[in-house]
C-alpha positions in Angstrom: -7.1 47.6 19.6 -6.6 47.4 15.9 -6.4 44.2 14.0 -2.8 44.9 13.1 -1.8 45.5 16.8 -3.7 42.3 17.7 -1.8 40.3 15.2 1.5 41.7 16.5 0.8 40.7 20.1 -0.5 37.2 19.1 2.1 34.5 19.6 2.8 32.4 16.5 4.8 29.3 16.0 8.1 29.4 14.1 11.1 31.6 13.8 9.3 34.5 12.1 5.8 36.0 12.0 3.4 34.5 9.4 3.3 35.7 5.8 -0.6 35.6 6.0 -3.1 34.9 8.7 -6.1 34.9 6.4 -8.9 32.5 7.1 -10.0 30.0 4.4 -12.6 31.2 1.9 -15.4 29.0 0.7 -13.4 28.3 -2.4 -10.4 27.2 -0.3 -12.6 24.8 1.6 -14.1 23.4 -1.7 -10.6 22.8 -3.1 -9.6 21.1 0.1 -12.5 18.7 -0.2 -11.6 18.0 -3.8 -8.0 17.4 -2.8 -9.0 14.8 -0.2 -11.2 13.1 -2.8 -8.3 13.1 -5.3 -6.0 11.4 -2.8 -8.3 8.4 -2.0 -7.6 6.4 -5.2 -3.9 6.5 -4.5 -4.1 4.5 -1.3 -2.9 7.2 1.1 -5.7 6.5 3.6 -6.1 3.3 5.6 -9.4 1.6 6.3 -10.6 1.3 9.9 -9.8 -2.4 9.9 -6.2 -1.7 8.8 -5.7 1.0 11.4 -7.1 -1.3 14.1 -4.7 -4.1 13.0 -1.7 -1.7 13.5 -3.0 -0.8 16.9 -3.3 -4.5 17.8 0.2 -5.2 16.6 1.7 -2.3 18.6 -0.2 -3.5 21.7 1.3 -7.0 21.3 4.8 -5.6 20.8 4.5 -3.4 23.8 3.4 -6.3 26.0 6.3 -8.3 24.6 8.8 -5.6 25.5 7.5 -5.4 29.1 7.6 -9.1 29.4 11.2 -9.2 28.1 12.3 -6.4 30.5 10.7 -8.3 33.3 12.6 -11.5 32.4 15.9 -9.7 32.1 15.3 -8.0 35.4 14.7 -11.3 37.1 17.9 -12.8 35.6 19.8 -9.9 37.4 18.3 -10.9 40.8 16.5 -7.6 41.3 14.0 -7.2 44.1 10.6 -8.5 42.9 8.8 -5.3 44.0 11.3 -3.2 42.0 10.8 -5.5 39.0 7.1 -4.9 39.0 7.8 -1.1 38.7 10.5 -1.0 36.0 8.1 -1.0 33.0 9.4 -0.3 29.5 7.5 1.2 26.6 7.2 1.2 22.9 6.9 4.6 21.2 6.1 5.3 17.6 7.6 8.0 15.4 7.7 9.0 11.7 4.6 8.8 9.5 2.6 6.7 11.8 3.1 9.1 14.7 2.3 12.0 12.5 -1.0 10.4 11.4 -0.1 10.2 7.7 0.9 6.6 7.2 -0.3 5.0 4.0 -1.7 1.5 3.3 0.9 -1.1 3.7 3.5 1.3 5.1 5.9 0.2 7.8 5.9 1.5 11.4 8.9 3.2 13.0 9.1 2.2 16.7 11.4 2.8 19.6 11.9 0.4 22.5 12.7 2.5 25.6 14.1 0.6 28.6 15.3 1.5 32.1 19.0 1.8 33.0 19.7 -1.8 33.9 18.8 -3.1 30.4 21.6 -2.6 27.8 21.6 -2.5 24.0 23.5 -5.8 23.7 20.6 -7.6 25.5 18.1 -6.0 23.0 20.0 -7.5 20.1 20.5 -10.9 21.7 17.8 -12.0 24.2 15.0 -9.8 22.8 15.9 -10.8 19.2 15.8 -14.5 20.2 12.4 -13.9 21.8 11.1 -12.5 18.6 12.6 -15.3 16.6 10.4 -17.9 18.4 7.1 -16.1 17.5 5.1 -17.5 14.6 3.8 -13.9 13.8 7.3 -12.7 13.2 8.8 -13.1 9.7 11.8 -11.6 7.9 13.6 -10.9 11.2 16.9 -9.0 10.8 19.1 -7.3 13.3 21.5 -4.5 12.3 23.3 -3.7 15.6 26.3 -2.0 13.9 24.3 0.5 11.9 24.6 4.3 12.5 21.2 3.9 14.2 21.1 0.3 15.3 17.8 -1.4 14.4 15.8 -4.7 14.4 13.7 -5.1 11.2 10.8 -7.5 11.0 7.3 -8.2 9.7 4.9 -8.8 12.7 1.6 -10.3 11.7 1.9 -8.8 8.2 3.0 -5.3 9.4 6.5 -4.2 8.7 8.3 -2.8 11.8 11.6 -1.1 12.3 12.5 -1.1 16.0 15.2 1.0 17.6 16.4 0.8 21.2 17.3 3.4 23.8 18.2 2.9 27.4 17.4 5.9 29.7 19.3 6.7 32.9 16.0 6.0 34.8 15.1 3.3 37.3 11.7 2.8 35.6 9.9 3.7 32.3 6.2 4.6 32.5 3.8 5.1 29.6 3.6 8.8 30.6 7.3 9.4 30.1 7.9 12.5 27.8 10.9 11.8 25.6 11.3 15.5 24.7 12.8 16.5 28.1 16.4 17.6 27.6 17.5 16.2 30.9 16.9 12.7 29.6 19.9 13.0 27.3 22.3 13.3 30.3 24.7 10.3 30.6 23.5 8.7 27.3 25.8 7.6 24.5 25.4 8.9 21.0 23.7 5.8 19.7 21.0 6.1 22.3 20.6 9.8 21.5 20.3 9.1 17.8 17.8 6.4 18.5 15.7 8.8 20.6 16.0 11.5 18.0 13.2 10.0 15.7 10.6 10.3 18.5 11.9 13.6 19.8 11.8 15.2 16.3 8.4 13.8 15.4 6.9 15.1 18.7 8.5 18.5 18.2 7.0 18.8 14.7 3.5 18.0 16.1 4.0 20.7 18.7 5.2 23.3 16.2 2.3 23.0 13.7 -0.7 25.3 14.3 -3.5 23.2 12.7 -3.0 19.4 12.8 -5.8 18.6 10.4 -4.6 20.9 7.6 -1.0 19.8 8.2 -1.8 16.1 7.9 -3.9 16.4 4.7 -1.3 18.7 3.1 1.5 16.4 4.0 -0.3 13.4 2.6 -0.6 15.3 -0.7 3.0 16.4 -0.8 4.3 13.0 0.0 2.2 11.4 -2.8 3.4 14.2 -5.2 7.1 13.6 -4.2 6.8 9.8 -4.7 5.1 10.3 -8.1 7.8 12.7 -9.2 10.6 10.4 -8.0 12.0 12.7 -5.4 11.2 10.8 -2.2 14.3 9.0 -1.1 16.8 10.1 1.5 19.3 7.3 0.6 19.5 8.4 -3.1 20.0 12.0 -2.3 16.5 13.4 -2.4 14.3 13.9 0.8 12.9 11.4 3.2 9.7 11.4 5.1 10.8 13.6 8.0 12.3 16.2 5.7 9.0 16.5 3.7 7.2 16.8 7.0 9.4 19.6 8.2 9.0 21.5 4.9 5.2 21.3 5.1 5.2 22.2 8.8 7.2 25.4 8.1 4.6 26.4 5.5 1.8 25.8 8.1 3.7 28.2 10.4 3.8 30.8 7.7 0.1 30.4 6.9 -1.3 29.3 10.2 -5.0 29.5 9.4 -4.9 28.2 5.8 -6.9 25.2 4.6 -4.9 22.2 3.3 -5.4 23.0 -0.4 -3.9 26.5 0.3 -1.0 24.9 2.2 -0.2 22.7 -0.8 -0.2 25.7 -3.1 1.8 27.9 -0.7 4.3 24.9 -0.3 5.3 25.3 -3.9 5.4 29.1 -3.7 7.6 29.1 -0.6 10.1 26.5 -1.9 10.2 27.9 -5.4 11.2 31.2 -3.8 13.5 29.8 -1.1 17.1 30.9 -1.3 18.9 27.6 -0.8 21.2 26.9 0.9 19.5 29.0 3.6 18.3 26.4 6.1 14.7 25.7 6.9 14.1 25.7 10.7 10.9 25.3 12.7 12.2 26.9 15.9 15.3 28.5 17.5 17.9 25.8 18.3 18.0 24.6 22.0 21.8 24.8 22.1 22.0 27.4 24.9 19.6 25.5 27.2 21.4 22.2 26.4 24.7 23.8 27.3 23.2 24.9 30.7 22.3 21.3 31.4 25.9 20.2 30.5 25.0 18.6 27.2 27.5 18.9 24.3 26.4 16.5 21.6 27.5 17.3 18.0 24.9 19.4 16.2 24.4 21.3 12.9 26.0 24.7 13.1 27.8 26.2 10.0 29.4 28.9 12.3 31.3 26.2 14.1 31.4 23.1 11.8 33.2 23.8 8.5 31.5 20.8 6.7 28.0 22.2 7.5 28.7 25.2 5.3 28.7 23.0 2.2 25.3 21.4 2.7 23.2 22.3 -0.3 19.6 22.1 1.0 19.7 22.1 4.8 16.4 21.2 6.6 17.2 21.3 10.4 15.5 19.0 12.9 13.8 20.8 15.7 14.9 18.6 18.6 18.3 18.9 20.3 20.9 18.0 19.0 19.7 19.7 15.8 20.8 17.9 12.7 20.6 18.5 8.9 18.2 15.8 7.7 19.2 16.3 4.0 23.0 16.0 4.1 22.8 13.4 1.2 21.5 16.0 -1.3 23.7 16.6 -4.3 23.7 19.4 -6.9 21.7 17.3 -9.3 19.1 16.1 -6.8 18.6 19.7 -5.5 18.2 21.0 -9.1 15.6 18.3 -9.8 13.6 19.1 -6.7 13.7 22.9 -7.4 12.5 22.2 -10.9 9.6 20.1 -9.5 8.7 22.9 -7.0 8.4 25.3 -10.0 6.2 22.8 -11.9 4.1 22.2 -8.8 3.5 25.9 -8.4 2.4 26.2 -12.0 0.0 23.3 -11.7 -1.5 24.4 -8.4 -1.9 28.0 -9.6 -3.9 26.5 -12.5 -6.0 24.4 -10.1 -6.9 27.5 -8.0 -7.8 29.3 -11.3 -10.2 26.5 -12.2 -8.1 25.5 -15.2 -6.8 22.2 -14.0 -7.5 19.5 -11.3 -5.5 17.8 -8.6 -4.9 14.7 -10.6 -2.5 16.7 -12.8 -0.3 17.3 -9.7 0.0 13.6 -9.1 1.0 12.5 -12.7 4.0 10.2 -12.6 7.5 11.4 -13.5 8.5 11.2 -17.2 12.0 10.0 -16.2 12.4 7.3 -18.8 11.5 9.6 -21.7 13.3 12.6 -20.5 16.9 11.8 -21.3 18.8 10.3 -24.3 21.5 8.7 -22.2 21.2 6.5 -19.0 23.5 4.7 -16.6 22.2 1.3 -15.5 23.4 0.0 -12.1 22.9 -3.8 -11.7 23.4 -5.6 -8.4 23.3 -9.4 -8.6 23.6 -12.3 -6.1 22.8 -16.0 -6.1 20.5 -16.1 -3.1 17.7 -13.8 -1.7 19.5 -13.2 1.6 22.7 -12.2 -0.2 20.8 -10.0 -2.6 19.0 -8.2 0.2 22.3 -7.3 1.8 24.0 -6.4 -1.5 21.1 -4.2 -2.5 21.3 -2.2 0.6 25.0 -1.5 0.2 24.8 -0.7 -3.5 21.8 1.6 -3.1 23.6 3.5 -0.2 26.5 4.3 -2.6 24.6 5.4 -5.7 24.4 9.0 -4.6 28.3 9.0 -4.6 28.2 7.8 -8.3 25.7 10.7 -9.0 28.1 13.2 -7.4 31.0 11.8 -9.4 29.1 12.0 -12.7 27.9 15.5 -12.1 31.5 16.6 -11.6 32.2 15.9 -15.3 32.4 19.2 -17.2 29.9 18.3 -20.0 27.3 16.7 -17.7 24.6 19.2 -16.7 22.5 16.8 -14.7 22.8 13.2 -13.3 19.2 12.2 -12.3 18.8 8.9 -10.4 15.4 7.3 -10.5 14.0 6.4 -7.0 12.3 3.4 -8.6 14.4 0.2 -8.7 13.5 -3.1 -10.5 14.0 -6.6 -9.1 14.0 -9.8 -11.2 14.8 -13.4 -10.6 16.3 -16.1 -12.8 17.6 -19.6 -12.3 21.1 -18.3 -11.8 20.7 -15.2 -9.7 18.5 -12.4 -8.3 19.2 -8.9 -9.4 18.1 -5.3 -8.9 18.5 -2.4 -11.4 18.7 1.3 -10.8 18.7 4.0 -13.6 20.5 7.3 -13.8 19.5 9.8 -16.5 22.2 12.0 -18.0 21.8 15.4 -19.5 24.8 16.6 -21.5 25.6 20.2 -22.3 27.1 21.2 -25.6 29.8 18.7 -26.3 30.9 19.8 -29.8 31.7 16.2 -30.7 33.9 15.8 -27.6 34.2 12.1 -26.6 33.1 12.0 -22.9 34.6 9.1 -21.0 32.7 7.8 -18.0 35.1 4.9 -17.3 36.9 6.5 -14.4 33.8 7.5 -12.5 32.2 4.0 -13.0 35.4 2.2 -12.0 35.8 4.3 -8.9 32.2 3.6 -7.9 32.4 -0.2 -8.4 35.7 -0.3 -6.6 34.4 1.7 -3.6 31.4 -0.7 -3.3 33.4 -3.8 -3.4 36.0 -2.5 -0.9 33.2 -1.4 1.5 31.6 -4.9 1.2 34.9 -6.5 2.1 35.7 -4.1 4.9 32.3 -4.7 6.7 32.5 -8.5 6.0 29.4 -8.4 3.8 31.0 -9.6 0.6 30.1 -13.0 -0.8 31.6 -14.6 -3.9 28.2 -14.6 -5.7 27.8 -10.8 -5.4 28.3 -8.9 -8.7 28.0 -5.3 -9.6 27.7 -4.1 -13.2 27.4 -0.5 -14.4 26.5 0.2 -18.0 26.0 3.3 -20.2 23.0 2.9 -22.5 21.0 5.0 -24.9 17.2 5.5 -24.4 16.4 3.2 -27.3 18.3 0.4 -25.5 16.2 0.6 -22.3 13.9 -2.1 -23.6 16.7 -4.6 -22.9 16.9 -3.6 -19.2 13.4 -2.5 -18.1 10.6 -5.0 -17.3 8.2 -5.2 -20.3 5.2 -3.9 -18.4 7.2 -0.8 -17.2 8.6 -0.3 -20.7 5.0 -0.2 -22.0 3.7 1.9 -19.1 6.2 4.7 -19.5 5.6 4.9 -23.3 9.2 5.0 -24.4 8.2 5.1 -28.1 6.7 8.6 -27.4 8.9 11.7 -27.3 9.1 13.5 -24.0 6.6 16.4 -23.7 8.6 18.3 -21.1 11.6 20.5 -21.9 13.9 21.8 -19.2 13.7 25.4 -20.4 9.9 25.2 -20.3 10.1 25.1 -16.6 11.4 28.6 -16.2 8.9 31.0 -14.7 9.3 34.6 -13.6 8.3 35.0 -9.9 5.7 37.5 -11.0 4.2 35.6 -13.9 0.5 34.9 -13.4 0.3 31.4 -14.8 -3.1 30.8 -13.4 -5.3 33.5 -14.8 -7.6 34.4 -11.9 -5.5 32.2 -9.5 -4.8 33.5 -5.9 -2.1 36.1 -5.5 0.5 33.4 -4.8 3.1 35.3 -6.8 2.1 38.7 -5.6 4.9 41.1 -4.9 4.2 41.6 -1.2 4.0 37.8 -0.5 7.2 37.1 -2.4 8.9 40.0 -0.7 8.0 38.6 2.7 9.5 35.2 1.8 12.7 37.0 0.7 12.9 38.7 4.0 12.4 35.5 5.9 15.3 33.9 4.0 17.5 36.9 4.7 16.5 36.9 8.4 17.7 33.2 8.6 20.9 34.1 6.7 21.7 37.0 9.0 21.0 35.2 12.3 22.4 31.7 11.5 25.1 32.1 8.8 28.5 33.5 8.5 29.2 36.5 6.3 28.9 40.2 6.1 25.8 40.9 8.3 25.9 44.7 7.5 25.6 44.0 3.7 22.8 41.5 4.3 20.9 43.9 6.5 21.2 46.6 3.8 19.7 44.1 1.3 16.9 43.4 3.7 15.7 47.0 3.9 16.7 48.6 0.5 15.4 46.1 -2.1 
């Protein structure tokens, strides 16, 4: 059997066959070792003591959940033998479950309870049980959230805890949450709460090499944070979206070392034809329908609103959702520019002309623009400020969308870094939005309507959800770069070097797909590889989108 035939018969993960199945070279392995060394100073790895502390905290929480379920079961006069069997379990998801959590990061957890325990009891009796513990600080329940959650710090570790009740008599530690049948007879809030664990577990199953995936994901997450594009709430991407993007690259290069995955990550998403969706597997819709499940899911063929998503990255667990519906035109443009810059840097690294530290240089946000919007949220007390911050931050992406709708504004770039300060009168948080204008020809651009609409929307929302307090204030200001010293903390002002001119120009980021920016760098921009990526994008378009399929198939074979 020839190698080609062997590759054709081998089963690969993902919607399509790989772009390359090449094994790592010695140079790939060397670059992977240097990548890992470069990550260490940035605190992306925990010490053994820190890891053990997390394990201990999760063990305590798990015992606490079992104890609480036992007590609630007793209060309902259940048979003692049955009470002994009902169980209950804590599951983890997100970065911790993927094995890529950083120092000091929080842990996403899910409390799974049997059918006789309801959500209201979780937010009342379990909450009160937590309240009595000396290890628990900063306890806060948000039962009316889209995904209801209890937030806390347990023995110094931040925890977010969701709740799901399964239609089962007992919950054992062996219970697999990925079974579709578990979703029967559940309400949407329970399904949404389960989704975090189900998505994380599916990602793990769909990645060919865990070690390469984890190291590459650590690198990409650090890069995204340094470049200011890691924030779901502000219209960029959150942790699960970055994980899915890296996982898809691992499927396309199943045998590659982590350093190669990082380089190919930038190639793939520099070439990606957004808004073609990124998927890790075929949707489970047909199987779900056979089991009588009909939860809302992402499908642009059926749901009109889904057709307008700009950068869809689709979760692999039923019901499939777009994890990036917050993305705006500006945030997508910023991310695609950073993909291009990342490709340029990693090509140079593979050519021996640069090192990994260049990839992790901080964003030049505060020197990039001449004009900025400053959003300032104020409140008199820490508790009020915490609530006010959350609401204001959740609305900033709408201000960005309003600003980018103005004819003369090319880009509205929100920084993911916010700045908190405290005075005798109030506590306040500031966010910054950089504005890039096109040719205005001395036209006076008025931002008043967009700013007034934003502030009015925030205040009305606060009143409607009964969050508003008299001490809550929202100011939105337009300032020039030279005025930032009046709004930024002094240490930040000094750190970002505002007296220096920006060294990056937007048009300097343009690169032809076939430009060899790295000298003897690997063939990342080679015609065959780029062509395969184009075919993958078109395959997704043909199979999952509306449109003229015959024309798309013609493009697939004649270009």
